[in-house]
C-alpha positions in Angstrom: 0.0 0.0 -0.1 1.2 3.4 -0.8 0.1 6.0 1.8 -0.5 9.7 0.8 -0.4 12.9 2.9 -1.1 16.3 1.7 -1.4 20.0 2.8 -3.3 22.5 0.9 -2.8 26.0 2.2 -4.0 29.5 1.9 -2.5 32.0 4.3 -4.7 34.0 6.4 -4.2 32.8 10.0 -0.8 32.0 11.6 0.0 28.4 11.0 2.9 26.1 11.6 5.5 26.1 8.8 4.1 24.2 5.8 7.1 21.8 5.8 6.6 21.2 9.5 3.0 20.1 8.8 4.2 17.7 6.0 7.0 16.4 8.3 4.5 15.6 11.1 2.2 13.9 8.6 5.0 11.9 7.0 6.3 10.9 10.4 2.9 9.4 11.4 2.4 7.7 8.0 5.9 6.1 7.8 5.4 4.3 11.1 3.7 1.7 8.9 6.8 1.7 6.7 8.2 3.6 3.7 11.1 2.6 1.8 10.7 5.3 -0.8 9.1 8.7 -0.8 8.0 11.5 -3.0 7.0 15.2 -2.4 5.5 17.6 -4.9 4.6 21.3 -4.4 2.3 23.2 -6.6 1.9 27.0 -6.0 -0.2 29.3 -8.1 0.2 33.0 -8.8 -1.1 35.6 -11.3 1.7 34.8 -13.6 1.6 30.9 -13.7 1.6 27.7 -11.6 5.0 26.5 -10.3 5.6 22.7 -9.7 8.6 21.3 -7.8 8.7 17.5 -7.6 11.3 15.0 -6.1 11.5 11.3 -5.4 14.0 9.4 -3.2 14.6 5.9 -1.9 15.1 6.0 1.8 18.5 4.9 3.1 18.8 2.3 5.9 19.3 4.6 8.8 17.3 7.6 7.7 13.6 8.4 7.8 11.4 9.1 4.9 10.3 12.5 6.1 13.9 13.7 6.6 15.0 12.3 3.3 12.2 13.7 1.1 12.0 17.1 2.7 15.8 17.6 2.4 15.6 16.5 -1.3 12.7 18.7 -2.0 14.6 21.7 -0.5 17.5 21.1 -2.7 15.5 21.0 -5.8 13.3 23.9 -4.7 16.2 26.1 -3.8 17.6 25.8 -7.3 14.2 26.7 -8.9 12.9 29.3 -6.4 10.2 26.9 -5.4 10.8 27.5 -1.6 10.1 31.2 -2.0 7.2 30.7 -4.2 5.7 28.2 -1.8 6.4 29.8 1.6 6.0 33.6 0.9 2.3 34.1 0.6 1.2 32.8 -2.7 -2.5 33.0 -3.4 -2.7 29.2 -2.8 -0.3 26.3 -2.5 -0.5 22.6 -2.4 2.0 20.1 -0.9 1.5 16.3 -1.9 3.5 13.7 -0.2 3.6 9.9 -1.0 5.2 6.9 0.7 5.7 3.5 -0.8 6.0 0.2 1.0 8.2 -2.4 -0.8 5.9 -5.3 -0.2 5.0 -6.3 -3.8 7.6 -4.8 -6.2 11.0 -3.3 -6.3 11.6 0.4 -5.5 12.6 2.0 -8.7 12.8 5.7 -9.1 12.3 5.7 -12.9 8.7 4.4 -12.1 7.9 7.6 -10.4 7.2 10.0 -13.3 4.1 11.1 -15.1 3.3 9.8 -18.6 2.6 13.1 -20.3 5.2 15.8 -20.7 4.5 19.2 -19.1 2.9 21.7 -21.5 2.2 25.4 -21.7 -0.7 26.0 -24.1 -3.1 28.7 -24.4 -5.8 28.2 -21.7 -9.1 29.8 -22.8 -12.0 30.7 -20.4 -14.7 33.2 -20.7 -13.4 36.8 -20.5 -9.8 35.6 -19.8 -7.1 34.2 -22.2 -3.7 33.3 -21.0 -0.6 31.1 -21.5 -0.3 29.0 -18.4 1.3 25.6 -17.5 -0.9 22.6 -18.0 -0.3 19.1 -16.4 -1.2 17.0 -13.4 0.5 15.8 -10.3 -1.0 12.5 -9.2 -0.5 9.9 -6.3 -2.1 6.4 -6.2 -2.6 3.8 -3.6 -3.7 0.4 -4.6 -3.7 -1.4 -8.0 -5.0 -0.2 -11.3 -6.0 -3.3 -13.3 -8.1 -2.3 -16.3 -10.5 0.4 -17.6 -13.8 0.1 -19.5 -13.3 1.7 -23.1 -16.0 1.3 -25.6 -17.9 -1.1 -23.4 -15.0 -3.4 -23.2 -12.6 -4.0 -20.3 -9.1 -3.2 -21.5 -6.2 -4.4 -19.3 -3.6 -2.0 -17.9 -0.9 -3.0 -20.4 -3.2 -2.3 -23.3 -4.3 0.9 -21.8 -0.7 2.0 -21.8 -0.3 1.2 -25.6 -3.5 3.0 -26.2 -2.4 6.1 -24.3 1.0 6.2 -26.1 -0.7 6.4 -29.4 -3.5 8.8 -28.4 -1.1 11.2 -26.6 1.9 10.6 -29.0 4.0 10.3 -25.8 6.2 7.1 -25.4 6.1 5.4 -21.9 8.7 2.9 -20.9 7.5 2.3 -17.4 5.2 -0.4 -16.1 3.8 1.9 -13.3 0.0 1.9 -13.1 0.1 5.4 -11.8 1.7 6.5 -15.0 -1.3 5.0 -16.9 -3.7 6.9 -14.6 -1.8 10.2 -15.2 -2.1 9.5 -19.0 -5.8 8.9 -18.6 -6.2 12.2 -16.9 -4.1 14.0 -19.6 -6.3 12.5 -22.3 -9.7 13.3 -20.7 -9.1 16.5 -18.6 -9.5 19.1 -21.4 -11.3 22.2 -20.0 -10.2 25.4 -21.6 -7.9 23.7 -24.2 -9.2 23.2 -27.7 -6.5 20.9 -28.8 -7.1 18.4 -26.0 -10.9 18.9 -26.4 -10.8 18.0 -30.1 -8.7 14.9 -29.3 -11.2 13.9 -26.5 -14.1 14.4 -28.9 -12.5 12.0 -31.4 -12.0 9.4 -28.7 -15.7 9.7 -27.4 -17.6 10.6 -30.5 -15.8 9.1 -33.6 -13.8 6.2 -32.4 -15.9 2.9 -31.8 -13.2 0.6 -30.5 -9.9 0.9 -28.8 -8.5 -0.9 -31.9 -9.4 2.2 -34.1 -5.9 3.4 -33.4 -4.3 0.3 -34.6 -6.0 -0.2 -37.9 -8.6 -2.6 -36.4 -5.8 -4.9 -35.3 -5.4 -6.0 -31.7 -3.4 -3.5 -29.8 0.3 -4.4 -29.8 3.7 -2.7 -30.2 3.9 -3.9 -33.9 0.3 -2.9 -34.9 0.0 0.0 -37.2 -0.7 3.4 -35.6 -3.8 4.9 -37.2 -4.6 7.4 -34.2 -5.1 11.0 -35.3 -1.8 12.7 -35.8 -0.8 15.7 -33.9 -1.1 17.8 -37.1 -4.6 16.4 -37.6 -5.7 17.3 -34.1 -4.1 20.7 -34.4 -6.0 21.5 -37.6 -9.3 20.7 -35.8 -8.5 22.7 -32.8 -7.3 25.8 -34.7 -10.7 26.0 -36.5 -12.5 25.5 -33.1 -10.4 28.3 -31.4 -10.8 30.7 -34.3 -14.5 30.2 -34.5 -14.8 30.5 -30.7 -12.8 33.8 -30.6 -14.8 35.2 -33.4 -18.2 34.4 -31.7 -19.7 36.4 -28.9 -18.9 33.8 -26.3 -15.6 35.2 -25.1 -17.4 38.4 -24.0 -20.4 36.7 -22.3 -20.6 36.0 -18.7 -22.2 32.5 -18.3 -24.1 33.3 -15.0 -25.4 36.8 -16.0 -26.2 36.6 -19.8 -29.4 34.8 -20.6 -28.2 34.5 -24.2 -25.2 32.3 -23.2 -26.9 28.9 -24.0 -28.0 30.2 -27.4 -24.5 31.4 -28.2 -23.1 28.0 -27.3 -25.6 26.3 -29.7 -24.7 28.9 -32.4 -21.0 28.0 -31.9 -21.8 24.4 -32.4 -23.9 24.9 -35.5 -21.1 27.1 -37.0 -18.6 24.5 -36.4 -20.6 21.7 -37.9 -21.0 23.8 -41.0 -17.3 24.5 -41.2 -16.3 21.0 -40.8 -18.8 19.8 -43.3 -17.7 22.2 -46.0 -13.9 21.9 -45.4 -11.9 18.6 -45.8 -9.2 19.0 -43.2 -7.8 15.6 -43.3 -8.2 12.4 -45.2 -9.8 10.7 -42.1 -12.5 13.4 -41.8 -13.6 12.9 -45.4 -15.0 9.6 -44.3 -17.1 10.9 -41.5 -20.8 10.9 -41.7 -22.6 14.2 -40.9 -24.0 12.7 -37.8 -20.4 11.9 -36.7 -19.3 15.5 -37.3 -22.2 16.8 -35.3 -21.4 14.4 -32.4 -17.7 15.4 -32.6 -18.4 19.1 -32.5 -20.9 18.9 -29.5 -18.5 16.6 -27.6 -15.6 19.0 -28.2 -17.5 22.1 -27.1 -18.8 20.2 -24.0 -15.2 18.9 -23.3 -13.9 22.5 -23.7 -16.3 23.9 -21.1 -16.8 21.1 -18.5 -14.0 18.4 -18.6 -12.0 19.4 -15.6 -10.1 16.9 -13.3 -13.1 16.5 -11.0 -15.3 15.4 -13.9 -12.6 13.1 -15.1 -12.1 11.5 -11.6 -15.8 10.7 -11.5 -15.7 9.1 -14.9 -12.5 7.1 -14.1 -13.9 5.7 -10.8 -17.0 4.5 -12.7 -15.1 2.8 -15.5 -11.8 1.6 -14.0 -11.1 -1.8 -12.3 -8.9 -2.1 -9.3 -8.6 -0.3 -5.9 -7.9 3.3 -5.7 -6.9 5.9 -3.1 -6.2 8.8 -5.6 -5.1 12.4 -5.3 -4.8 14.7 -8.3 -4.0 18.3 -8.8 -3.8 20.3 -11.9 -1.5 23.3 -12.8 -4.5 24.8 -14.6 -7.0 24.5 -11.7 -5.8 26.9 -8.9 -5.8 26.0 -5.2 -7.6 22.6 -5.6 -7.0 18.9 -5.2 -9.4 16.0 -6.2 -9.4 13.0 -3.8 -11.0 9.6 -4.5 -11.4 6.3 -2.8 -12.6 2.9 -4.0 -11.1 -0.1 -2.1 -8.5 2.1 -0.5 -8.9 4.6 2.4 -8.8 8.4 2.0 -9.8 11.1 4.3 -9.4 14.9 4.8 -9.8 17.4 7.7 -11.0 20.8 7.7 -11.7 23.8 10.2 -14.0 26.7 9.4 -11.6 28.9 11.4 -8.3 27.8 9.7 -7.4 28.2 6.1 -5.7 24.9 5.6 -7.0 21.4 4.5 -5.1 18.2 5.3 -5.7 14.8 3.6 -4.2 11.4 4.0 -4.8 7.7 3.6 -3.9 7.4 7.4 -6.3 9.1 9.6 -3.8 9.9 12.2 -1.9 11.9 9.6 -4.6 14.5 9.4 -4.9 14.8 13.2 -1.5 16.7 13.4 -1.5 20.1 15.0 -1.7 23.0 12.6 -1.1 25.8 15.0 1.0 26.3 18.0 -1.9 25.5 20.5 -1.6 21.8 19.4 -5.2 21.5 18.3 -6.0 19.5 15.2 -8.3 20.7 12.5 -11.8 20.1 14.0 -13.6 18.0 11.4 -12.7 14.8 9.5 -14.5 13.3 6.5 -13.8 9.7 5.5 -14.4 9.1 1.8 -16.7 6.1 1.1 -14.1 3.6 0.0 -16.6 0.7 -0.2 -18.9 2.0 -2.8 -16.6 4.8 -4.2 -16.5 8.5 -3.8 -14.7 11.5 -5.3 -14.2 14.8 -3.5 -12.9 18.1 -4.8 -11.4 20.4 -2.1 -10.1 23.9 -2.7 -11.0 27.3 -4.2 -14.5 27.5 -5.7 -14.7 26.5 -9.3 -17.4 29.0 -10.2 -17.1 28.6 -13.9 -17.4 24.9 -13.9 -20.5 24.9 -11.8 -22.2 27.5 -13.9 -21.4 26.1 -17.1 -22.5 22.6 -16.0 -26.1 24.0 -16.1 -25.8 24.0 -19.9 -25.9 20.3 -19.9 -28.3 19.6 -17.1 -30.8 17.8 -19.3 -28.3 15.6 -20.7 -26.6 14.9 -17.2 -29.9 13.9 -15.7 -30.3 11.1 -18.2 -26.9 9.7 -17.2 -26.4 7.1 -14.6 -25.4 9.5 -11.8 -26.7 12.7 -10.5 -24.9 16.0 -10.2 -22.1 16.4 -7.5 -23.1 18.3 -4.4 -21.0 21.5 -3.7 -20.6 22.8 -0.2 -19.0 26.1 1.1 -18.2 25.2 4.6 -17.2 28.6 5.9 -18.3 32.1 4.9 -14.9 33.4 5.9 -12.8 31.1 3.9 -12.6 30.8 0.1 -12.9 27.1 0.1 -15.6 24.8 -1.5 -16.0 21.0 -1.3 -17.5 19.0 -4.0 -18.9 15.5 -3.2 -19.6 12.9 -5.9 -20.7 9.5 -4.5 -20.9 6.4 -6.8 -23.6 5.0 -4.8 -26.3 7.6 -4.4 -26.9 11.4 -4.4 -26.2 13.1 -1.1 -27.5 16.5 -0.1 -25.8 19.0 2.2 -27.5 17.4 5.3 -26.4 13.9 4.4 -22.8 15.2 3.9 -22.8 17.1 7.2 -23.8 14.0 9.1 -20.7 12.1 7.8 -18.2 14.5 9.3 -16.7 13.5 12.6 -15.1 15.7 15.3 -11.4 15.5 16.0 -11.1 16.0 19.7 -7.3 15.8 20.2 -4.2 16.0 18.0 -2.3 12.8 17.3 0.9 12.1 19.3 4.1 12.4 17.4 7.0 9.9 18.1 10.2 11.2 19.5 12.4 12.8 16.8 16.0 11.9 15.8 15.8 8.4 17.0 17.9 5.7 15.4 15.2 3.7 13.7 17.3 0.6 13.3 18.5 0.6 16.9 14.9 1.3 18.0 13.6 -1.8 16.0 16.4 -4.0 17.4 15.6 -3.1 20.9 11.9 -4.0 20.5 12.7 -7.4 19.1 13.1 -9.3 22.5 9.8 -8.0 23.9 8.1 -8.8 20.6 9.4 -12.4 20.7 8.2 -12.7 24.4 4.7 -11.5 23.3 4.6 -14.0 20.5 5.7 -16.8 22.9 3.0 -15.8 25.5 0.4 -15.8 22.8 1.2 -19.1 21.4 1.4 -20.6 24.9 -2.1 -19.6 25.6 -4.5 -22.4 24.4 -7.4 -19.9 24.2 -5.6 -17.2 22.0 -6.8 -16.6 18.5 -3.5 -17.7 16.9 -3.5 -21.1 18.8 -7.1 -21.8 18.0 -6.5 -20.9 14.2 -3.3 -22.9 13.9 -5.0 -26.1 15.5 -7.9 -25.8 13.2 -5.6 -25.3 10.2 -3.5 -28.3 11.1 -6.5 -30.6 11.5 -8.1 -29.4 8.2 -4.8 -29.9 6.4 -4.4 -33.4 7.9 -7.9 -34.3 6.6 -7.1 -32.8 3.3 -4.0 -35.0 3.0 -6.1 -38.1 3.9 -8.4 -37.3 1.0 -5.6 -36.7 -1.4 -6.5 -38.4 -4.6 -3.8 -37.5 -7.2 -0.5 -35.7 -7.5 -2.2 -32.8 -9.2 -5.0 -32.3 -6.7 -5.3 -28.9 -4.9 -4.7 -29.4 -1.2 -4.6 -25.8 0.3 -4.8 -22.3 -0.9 -2.8 -19.7 1.0 -3.9 -16.1 0.7 -2.6 -12.9 2.3 -2.1 -9.1 2.0 1.3 -7.5 1.5 3.7 -9.0 4.2 1.4 -11.8 5.2 1.1 -12.8 1.6 4.9 -13.0 1.4 4.9 -15.2 4.5 2.3 -17.4 3.0 4.5 -17.9 -0.1 7.4 -19.0 2.2 5.1 -21.5 3.9 4.1 -22.9 0.4 7.8 -23.3 -0.5 8.4 -25.1 2.7 5.5 -27.4 2.3 6.4 -28.2 -1.2 
């Protein structure tokens, strides 16, 4: 399991140093282990977003928190990241991640995003600017497959599909890289190039094999995905038509003609694409395909933010997920998700800071000198699945979503619920449950009060010496437990031996199955050793 911890900050009240908060969270999280670690910061300003990211494998006698914070400082000092994070930006985000070496080797080259950082023109109503675009993502659990075109596509095939769609080679096996690629392909708000590409995926392509000449996806299959030049030609027409329309001057929440202007834009684009033959592939499109392509592109441009993508991903992905995603183009926000993996966050109406983590103790750290934790904790529904967006209000997204309310109500899930939990703090929380729609009252009842701060372990201890010193007492505890005939371990062991003996008596052939050993992480490894001993 790969625990996360995060701090999202906006400075109004005196808080502990941001890195001290991260250090406390990391200290509590790595008590369960942590052989490698990563720390990323994203800070936003009027000019642009700045991201500083580093990963380290923890040395034998060091701690993960000391290792990663030192490494982050070294990188940030060279790029000015420390100053941009710590000296009153409009908002800042710190995302930490620990990895336990229980199922695979620690490899630093597995810790990277699939898509390359980009700086396209981001368009929104009444504002046009060149700003960075990209995602920082952490993931607990296992990503096994995703449903594309009503077919479950395994992760390896998803990687091949993303390489062709994004035109970005990926030589890593990391499932997190595949999820990052998914977000880059489907999070397209404000970007006509990505919106045009997303529209081709959703409205034109009929199978995942459309990008491999209808052959099964493989390294050697032909690449028939739209080229970057093709997508660029589509997006240029879309952007030019949009800029020449009345939409850039309209305010979605104030102008009653906004919806009509959107429909007018769609009609104009359909006419242009029908009259002009941009590429050889488009010449084969039917008129209905062009209409669907245009509507999907406009919808994607206006609404496909990372929160929307997260909800879609949870509903179509197979596996277990504790996810956290931030976007350079969505200021002061993080999207969390849980399905089969724990995730929680804590807030306080009087304090302009939000903490999240997969370990509940990690969000109970004190955030101010009085040693009090943030007052309220929310545990995401990891059984049925839930996505939560925490951060600065996304006014444009909420308002523009109203354009597509009729279509959305016909889909499988209802609108997310958005809550502004304090009139004094510029923070909004959106809740999207995979099980059922929840109103504000339902959501409020799910919060729990955090009465006291978590106790931090003594700092600067020799972790190896501490572990060695605990071995004798641990062995005595094990001996006492196994010496008790009523202990759970003794009872389970006796039952196992009797069942195994009966199984051997019924043994019919050399190929018969005698016993199945299962486990999770460390216990699975121990089970494998038992199997080897028995064989």
